[in-house]
ChimeraX commands (.cxc) that place a marker at each C-alpha (Angstrom):
marker #1 position 0.00,0.00,0.00 radius 0.5
marker #1 position 1.52,3.34,-1.03 radius 0.5
marker #1 position 0.64,6.67,0.49 radius 0.5
marker #1 position -0.90,9.60,-1.33 radius 0.5
marker #1 position 1.09,12.88,-1.45 radius 0.5
marker #1 position -1.02,14.64,1.20 radius 0.5
marker #1 position -0.71,11.66,3.52 radius 0.5
marker #1 position 3.04,11.48,2.88 radius 0.5
marker #1 position 3.40,15.18,3.64 radius 0.5
marker #1 position 1.45,14.84,6.90 radius 0.5
marker #1 position 3.61,11.93,8.07 radius 0.5
marker #1 position 6.80,13.74,7.07 radius 0.5
marker #1 position 5.66,16.90,8.88 radius 0.5
marker #1 position 5.03,14.98,12.11 radius 0.5
marker #1 position 8.41,13.29,11.86 radius 0.5
marker #1 position 10.12,16.62,11.13 radius 0.5
marker #1 position 8.39,18.33,14.05 radius 0.5
marker #1 position 9.45,15.55,16.44 radius 0.5
marker #1 position 13.05,15.75,15.18 radius 0.5
marker #1 position 13.30,19.53,15.48 radius 0.5
marker #1 position 11.57,19.74,18.87 radius 0.5
marker #1 position 13.66,16.89,20.23 radius 0.5
marker #1 position 16.83,18.56,18.97 radius 0.5
marker #1 position 15.95,22.02,20.35 radius 0.5
marker #1 position 14.79,20.73,23.72 radius 0.5
marker #1 position 17.77,18.41,24.07 radius 0.5
marker #1 position 20.18,21.16,23.11 radius 0.5
marker #1 position 18.74,23.63,25.60 radius 0.5
marker #1 position 18.38,20.97,28.32 radius 0.5
marker #1 position 22.02,19.99,27.92 radius 0.5
marker #1 position 23.07,23.58,28.59 radius 0.5
marker #1 position 23.36,24.95,25.06 radius 0.5
marker #1 position 22.02,28.33,24.09 radius 0.5
marker #1 position 18.60,28.63,22.48 radius 0.5
marker #1 position 19.20,28.67,18.73 radius 0.5
marker #1 position 17.71,31.38,16.54 radius 0.5
marker #1 position 14.76,30.57,14.29 radius 0.5
marker #1 position 16.91,29.99,11.18 radius 0.5
marker #1 position 18.70,26.86,12.45 radius 0.5
marker #1 position 15.52,24.94,13.48 radius 0.5
marker #1 position 13.78,26.06,10.28 radius 0.5
marker #1 position 16.69,24.84,8.16 radius 0.5
marker #1 position 16.89,21.53,9.99 radius 0.5
marker #1 position 13.11,21.17,9.73 radius 0.5
marker #1 position 13.20,21.76,5.96 radius 0.5
marker #1 position 16.02,19.24,5.45 radius 0.5
marker #1 position 14.35,16.61,7.60 radius 0.5
marker #1 position 10.96,17.26,5.96 radius 0.5
marker #1 position 12.42,16.74,2.48 radius 0.5
marker #1 position 14.19,13.52,3.47 radius 0.5
marker #1 position 11.21,12.19,5.42 radius 0.5
marker #1 position 8.86,12.95,2.51 radius 0.5
marker #1 position 11.08,10.88,0.23 radius 0.5
marker #1 position 10.93,7.96,2.69 radius 0.5
marker #1 position 7.22,8.28,3.59 radius 0.5
marker #1 position 5.84,6.40,0.59 radius 0.5
marker #1 position 5.54,3.09,2.40 radius 0.5
marker #1 position 5.58,1.74,5.94 radius 0.5
marker #1 position 9.11,1.80,7.33 radius 0.5
marker #1 position 10.75,-0.51,9.86 radius 0.5
marker #1 position 11.46,0.62,13.43 radius 0.5
marker #1 position 15.21,0.28,12.78 radius 0.5
marker #1 position 15.07,2.67,9.83 radius 0.5
marker #1 position 12.96,5.17,11.79 radius 0.5
marker #1 position 15.30,5.12,14.80 radius 0.5
marker #1 position 18.39,5.37,12.59 radius 0.5
marker #1 position 16.97,8.26,10.60 radius 0.5
marker #1 position 15.90,10.02,13.79 radius 0.5
marker #1 position 19.35,9.57,15.31 radius 0.5
marker #1 position 21.02,11.02,12.23 radius 0.5
marker #1 position 18.59,13.94,12.12 radius 0.5
marker #1 position 19.10,14.64,15.80 radius 0.5
marker #1 position 22.88,14.64,15.53 radius 0.5
marker #1 position 22.67,16.93,12.49 radius 0.5
marker #1 position 20.35,19.30,14.32 radius 0.5
marker #1 position 22.57,19.28,17.38 radius 0.5
marker #1 position 25.62,20.31,15.39 radius 0.5
marker #1 position 23.72,23.01,13.48 radius 0.5
marker #1 position 22.22,24.34,16.71 radius 0.5
marker #1 position 25.66,24.39,18.30 radius 0.5
marker #1 position 27.02,26.43,15.42 radius 0.5
marker #1 position 24.06,28.83,15.30 radius 0.5
marker #1 position 23.37,29.30,19.03 radius 0.5
marker #1 position 24.89,32.05,21.14 radius 0.5
marker #1 position 27.76,30.96,23.34 radius 0.5
marker #1 position 26.37,29.63,26.64 radius 0.5
marker #1 position 29.50,30.41,28.62 radius 0.5
marker #1 position 31.49,27.82,30.52 radius 0.5
marker #1 position 29.26,24.84,31.20 radius 0.5
marker #1 position 30.31,21.33,32.04 radius 0.5
marker #1 position 26.91,20.00,30.98 radius 0.5
marker #1 position 27.36,21.14,27.38 radius 0.5
marker #1 position 30.47,19.14,26.61 radius 0.5
marker #1 position 30.14,18.21,22.92 radius 0.5
marker #1 position 32.80,15.53,23.06 radius 0.5
marker #1 position 31.53,13.88,26.23 radius 0.5
marker #1 position 30.13,10.36,26.35 radius 0.5
marker #1 position 27.20,11.57,28.49 radius 0.5
marker #1 position 26.04,13.83,25.65 radius 0.5
marker #1 position 26.32,10.96,23.15 radius 0.5
marker #1 position 24.45,8.64,25.49 radius 0.5
marker #1 position 21.72,11.25,25.96 radius 0.5
marker #1 position 21.37,11.57,22.17 radius 0.5
marker #1 position 21.19,7.80,21.74 radius 0.5
marker #1 position 18.57,7.36,24.45 radius 0.5
marker #1 position 16.44,10.28,23.26 radius 0.5
marker #1 position 16.58,9.10,19.65 radius 0.5
marker #1 position 15.76,5.51,20.62 radius 0.5
marker #1 position 12.76,6.51,22.74 radius 0.5
marker #1 position 11.37,8.99,20.21 radius 0.5
marker #1 position 12.06,6.53,17.38 radius 0.5
marker #1 position 10.24,3.76,19.21 radius 0.5
marker #1 position 7.32,6.11,19.83 radius 0.5
marker #1 position 7.20,7.14,16.16 radius 0.5
marker #1 position 7.55,3.53,14.99 radius 0.5
marker #1 position 4.63,2.41,17.17 radius 0.5
marker #1 position 2.55,5.29,15.85 radius 0.5
marker #1 position 3.54,4.36,12.30 radius 0.5
marker #1 position 2.52,0.73,12.86 radius 0.5
marker #1 position -0.80,1.75,14.41 radius 0.5
marker #1 position -1.56,4.16,11.59 radius 0.5
marker #1 position -0.85,1.59,8.88 radius 0.5
marker #1 position -2.91,-1.01,10.75 radius 0.5
marker #1 position -5.89,1.34,10.89 radius 0.5
marker #1 position -5.50,2.19,7.21 radius 0.5
marker #1 position -5.37,-1.49,6.24 radius 0.5
marker #1 position -8.51,-2.23,8.23 radius 0.5
marker #1 position -10.33,0.72,6.71 radius 0.5
marker #1 position -9.31,-0.39,3.24 radius 0.5
marker #1 position -10.60,-3.92,3.89 radius 0.5
marker #1 position -13.92,-2.58,5.21 radius 0.5
marker #1 position -14.29,-0.14,2.33 radius 0.5
marker #1 position -13.58,-2.85,-0.24 radius 0.5
marker #1 position -16.11,-5.16,1.43 radius 0.5
marker #1 position -18.77,-2.46,1.29 radius 0.5
marker #1 position -17.99,-1.59,-2.31 radius 0.5
marker #1 position -17.84,-5.22,-3.44 radius 0.5
marker #1 position -21.34,-6.15,-2.30 radius 0.5
marker #1 position -23.71,-3.22,-2.55 radius 0.5
marker #1 position -27.21,-3.71,-1.16 radius 0.5
marker #1 position -30.05,-3.53,-3.71 radius 0.5
marker #1 position -31.77,-0.17,-3.69 radius 0.5
marker #1 position -35.59,-0.37,-3.76 radius 0.5
marker #1 position -37.58,1.71,-6.24 radius 0.5
marker #1 position -38.85,5.02,-4.87 radius 0.5
marker #1 position -42.15,4.74,-3.04 radius 0.5
marker #1 position -41.98,1.00,-2.44 radius 0.5
marker #1 position -40.92,-0.75,0.71 radius 0.5
marker #1 position -38.73,-3.82,0.39 radius 0.5
marker #1 position -40.70,-6.99,1.12 radius 0.5
marker #1 position -39.28,-10.34,2.10 radius 0.5
marker #1 position -39.64,-13.07,-0.47 radius 0.5
marker #1 position -42.46,-15.44,0.52 radius 0.5
marker #1 position -44.29,-15.75,3.83 radius 0.5
marker #1 position -46.84,-13.48,5.41 radius 0.5
marker #1 position -46.05,-9.87,6.11 radius 0.5
marker #1 position -46.16,-9.07,9.81 radius 0.5
marker #1 position -47.22,-5.66,11.03 radius 0.5
marker #1 position -44.46,-3.42,12.30 radius 0.5
marker #1 position -43.94,-3.27,16.06 radius 0.5
marker #1 position -44.75,0.04,17.63 radius 0.5
marker #1 position -42.53,-0.33,20.68 radius 0.5
marker #1 position -38.86,-0.93,20.94 radius 0.5
marker #1 position -37.87,-4.53,21.23 radius 0.5
marker #1 position -35.46,-4.16,24.15 radius 0.5
marker #1 position -37.23,-1.47,26.14 radius 0.5
marker #1 position -38.64,-1.74,29.64 radius 0.5
marker #1 position -41.51,0.32,30.89 radius 0.5
marker #1 position -41.14,1.02,34.59 radius 0.5
marker #1 position -43.45,3.94,35.10 radius 0.5
marker #1 position -46.53,3.74,37.25 radius 0.5
marker #1 position -47.59,1.35,40.00 radius 0.5
marker #1 position -47.35,-2.42,39.72 radius 0.5
marker #1 position -50.40,-4.12,38.26 radius 0.5
marker #1 position -51.67,-5.52,41.56 radius 0.5
marker #1 position -51.19,-5.11,45.32 radius 0.5
marker #1 position -49.93,-8.71,45.67 radius 0.5
marker #1 position -46.79,-7.65,43.85 radius 0.5
marker #1 position -46.11,-5.15,46.70 radius 0.5
marker #1 position -45.65,-7.16,49.91 radius 0.5
marker #1 position -44.48,-4.07,51.79 radius 0.5
marker #1 position -47.69,-2.29,50.98 radius 0.5
marker #1 position -50.10,-5.03,52.05 radius 0.5
marker #1 position -53.19,-3.64,53.74 radius 0.5
marker #1 position -53.07,-3.58,57.52 radius 0.5
marker #1 position -55.92,-5.57,59.05 radius 0.5
marker #1 position -57.51,-4.63,62.32 radius 0.5
marker #1 position -55.97,-5.71,65.62 radius 0.5
marker link #1:1,2 radius 0.2
marker link #1:2,3 radius 0.2
marker link #1:3,4 radius 0.2
marker link #1:4,5 radius 0.2
marker link #1:5,6 radius 0.2
marker link #1:6,7 radius 0.2
marker link #1:7,8 radius 0.2
marker link #1:8,9 radius 0.2
marker link #1:9,10 radius 0.2
marker link #1:10,11 radius 0.2
marker link #1:11,12 radius 0.2
marker link #1:12,13 radius 0.2
marker link #1:13,14 radius 0.2
marker link #1:14,15 radius 0.2
marker link #1:15,16 radius 0.2
marker link #1:16,17 radius 0.2
marker link #1:17,18 radius 0.2
marker link #1:18,19 radius 0.2
marker link #1:19,20 radius 0.2
marker link #1:20,21 radius 0.2
marker link #1:21,22 radius 0.2
marker link #1:22,23 radius 0.2
marker link #1:23,24 radius 0.2
marker link #1:24,25 radius 0.2
marker link #1:25,26 radius 0.2
marker link #1:26,27 radius 0.2
marker link #1:27,28 radius 0.2
marker link #1:28,29 radius 0.2
marker link #1:29,30 radius 0.2
marker link #1:30,31 radius 0.2
marker link #1:31,32 radius 0.2
marker link #1:32,33 radius 0.2
marker link #1:33,34 radius 0.2
marker link #1:34,35 radius 0.2
marker link #1:35,36 radius 0.2
marker link #1:36,37 radius 0.2
marker link #1:37,38 radius 0.2
marker link #1:38,39 radius 0.2
marker link #1:39,40 radius 0.2
marker link #1:40,41 radius 0.2
marker link #1:41,42 radius 0.2
marker link #1:42,43 radius 0.2
marker link #1:43,44 radius 0.2
marker link #1:44,45 radius 0.2
marker link #1:45,46 radius 0.2
marker link #1:46,47 radius 0.2
marker link #1:47,48 radius 0.2
marker link #1:48,49 radius 0.2
marker link #1:49,50 radius 0.2
marker link #1:50,51 radius 0.2
marker link #1:51,52 radius 0.2
marker link #1:52,53 radius 0.2
marker link #1:53,54 radius 0.2
marker link #1:54,55 radius 0.2
marker link #1:55,56 radius 0.2
marker link #1:56,57 radius 0.2
marker link #1:57,58 radius 0.2
marker link #1:58,59 radius 0.2
marker link #1:59,60 radius 0.2
marker link #1:60,61 radius 0.2
marker link #1:61,62 radius 0.2
marker link #1:62,63 radius 0.2
marker link #1:63,64 radius 0.2
marker link #1:64,65 radius 0.2
marker link #1:65,66 radius 0.2
marker link #1:66,67 radius 0.2
marker link #1:67,68 radius 0.2
marker link #1:68,69 radius 0.2
marker link #1:69,70 radius 0.2
marker link #1:70,71 radius 0.2
marker link #1:71,72 radius 0.2
marker link #1:72,73 radius 0.2
marker link #1:73,74 radius 0.2
marker link #1:74,75 radius 0.2
marker link #1:75,76 radius 0.2
marker link #1:76,77 radius 0.2
marker link #1:77,78 radius 0.2
marker link #1:78,79 radius 0.2
marker link #1:79,80 radius 0.2
marker link #1:80,81 radius 0.2
marker link #1:81,82 radius 0.2
marker link #1:82,83 radius 0.2
marker link #1:83,84 radius 0.2
marker link #1:84,85 radius 0.2
marker link #1:85,86 radius 0.2
marker link #1:86,87 radius 0.2
marker link #1:87,88 radius 0.2
marker link #1:88,89 radius 0.2
marker link #1:89,90 radius 0.2
marker link #1:90,91 radius 0.2
marker link #1:91,92 radius 0.2
marker link #1:92,93 radius 0.2
marker link #1:93,94 radius 0.2
marker link #1:94,95 radius 0.2
marker link #1:95,96 radius 0.2
marker link #1:96,97 radius 0.2
marker link #1:97,98 radius 0.2
marker link #1:98,99 radius 0.2
marker link #1:99,100 radius 0.2
marker link #1:100,101 radius 0.2
marker link #1:101,102 radius 0.2
marker link #1:102,103 radius 0.2
marker link #1:103,104 radius 0.2
marker link #1:104,105 radius 0.2
marker link #1:105,106 radius 0.2
marker link #1:106,107 radius 0.2
marker link #1:107,108 radius 0.2
marker link #1:108,109 radius 0.2
marker link #1:109,110 radius 0.2
marker link #1:110,111 radius 0.2
marker link #1:111,112 radius 0.2
marker link #1:112,113 radius 0.2
marker link #1:113,114 radius 0.2
marker link #1:114,115 radius 0.2
marker link #1:115,116 radius 0.2
marker link #1:116,117 radius 0.2
marker link #1:117,118 radius 0.2
marker link #1:118,119 radius 0.2
marker link #1:119,120 radius 0.2
marker link #1:120,121 radius 0.2
marker link #1:121,122 radius 0.2
marker link #1:122,123 radius 0.2
marker link #1:123,124 radius 0.2
marker link #1:124,125 radius 0.2
marker link #1:125,126 radius 0.2
marker link #1:126,127 radius 0.2
marker link #1:127,128 radius 0.2
marker link #1:128,129 radius 0.2
marker link #1:129,130 radius 0.2
marker link #1:130,131 radius 0.2
marker link #1:131,132 radius 0.2
marker link #1:132,133 radius 0.2
marker link #1:133,134 radius 0.2
marker link #1:134,135 radius 0.2
marker link #1:135,136 radius 0.2
marker link #1:136,137 radius 0.2
marker link #1:137,138 radius 0.2
marker link #1:138,139 radius 0.2
marker link #1:139,140 radius 0.2
marker link #1:140,141 radius 0.2
marker link #1:141,142 radius 0.2
marker link #1:142,143 radius 0.2
marker link #1:143,144 radius 0.2
marker link #1:144,145 radius 0.2
marker link #1:145,146 radius 0.2
marker link #1:146,147 radius 0.2
marker link #1:147,148 radius 0.2
marker link #1:148,149 radius 0.2
marker link #1:149,150 radius 0.2
marker link #1:150,151 radius 0.2
marker link #1:151,152 radius 0.2
marker link #1:152,153 radius 0.2
marker link #1:153,154 radius 0.2
marker link #1:154,155 radius 0.2
marker link #1:155,156 radius 0.2
marker link #1:156,157 radius 0.2
marker link #1:157,158 radius 0.2
marker link #1:158,159 radius 0.2
marker link #1:159,160 radius 0.2
marker link #1:160,161 radius 0.2
marker link #1:161,162 radius 0.2
marker link #1:162,163 radius 0.2
marker link #1:163,164 radius 0.2
marker link #1:164,165 radius 0.2
marker link #1:165,166 radius 0.2
marker link #1:166,167 radius 0.2
marker link #1:167,168 radius 0.2
marker link #1:168,169 radius 0.2
marker link #1:169,170 radius 0.2
marker link #1:170,171 radius 0.2
marker link #1:171,172 radius 0.2
marker link #1:172,173 radius 0.2
marker link #1:173,174 radius 0.2
marker link #1:174,175 radius 0.2
marker link #1:175,176 radius 0.2
marker link #1:176,177 radius 0.2
marker link #1:177,178 radius 0.2
marker link #1:178,179 radius 0.2
marker link #1:179,180 radius 0.2
marker link #1:180,181 radius 0.2
marker link #1:181,182 radius 0.2
marker link #1:182,183 radius 0.2
marker link #1:183,184 radius 0.2
marker link #1:184,185 radius 0.2
marker link #1:185,186 radius 0.2
marker link #1:186,187 radius 0.2
marker link #1:187,188 radius 0.2
view
């Protein structure tokens, strides 16, 4: 099943937004300066173009996580180049293994989340396609205007006026014997 262009663009836009937001939040959280609008916009455009090219079919979780990791590392480096200098900060060590581990964990979690969403979306689309094809394959006969469809053979029963599964509970019970608590008091 291939995706239509509007559907591909929507999926690519969600992926791009997750990549850019994850990159900006991770960069700021790690102690980097908040990048200007040009760096996230550029990263978003690059990721959107690449994700649109890959959004034609369902992708594996490994490809999604790998692509997200690459996009996050690219965004981190571009944000580092375009952000104002944060000053001396031990948390924003670009060569440190803690920063690399944080990028790996964030990309793995976000990639898993996107992969599960991708699988759920394609599952829903497959089920809708099966239902739609079943409806289109066997259309019900449409009766002529002004005539009611009648079953073939057998007597025609009159239509019921009440609902089949309804209960009427208004009013008193039909007889006093049904109300043992309200039995008449006899003289003493």
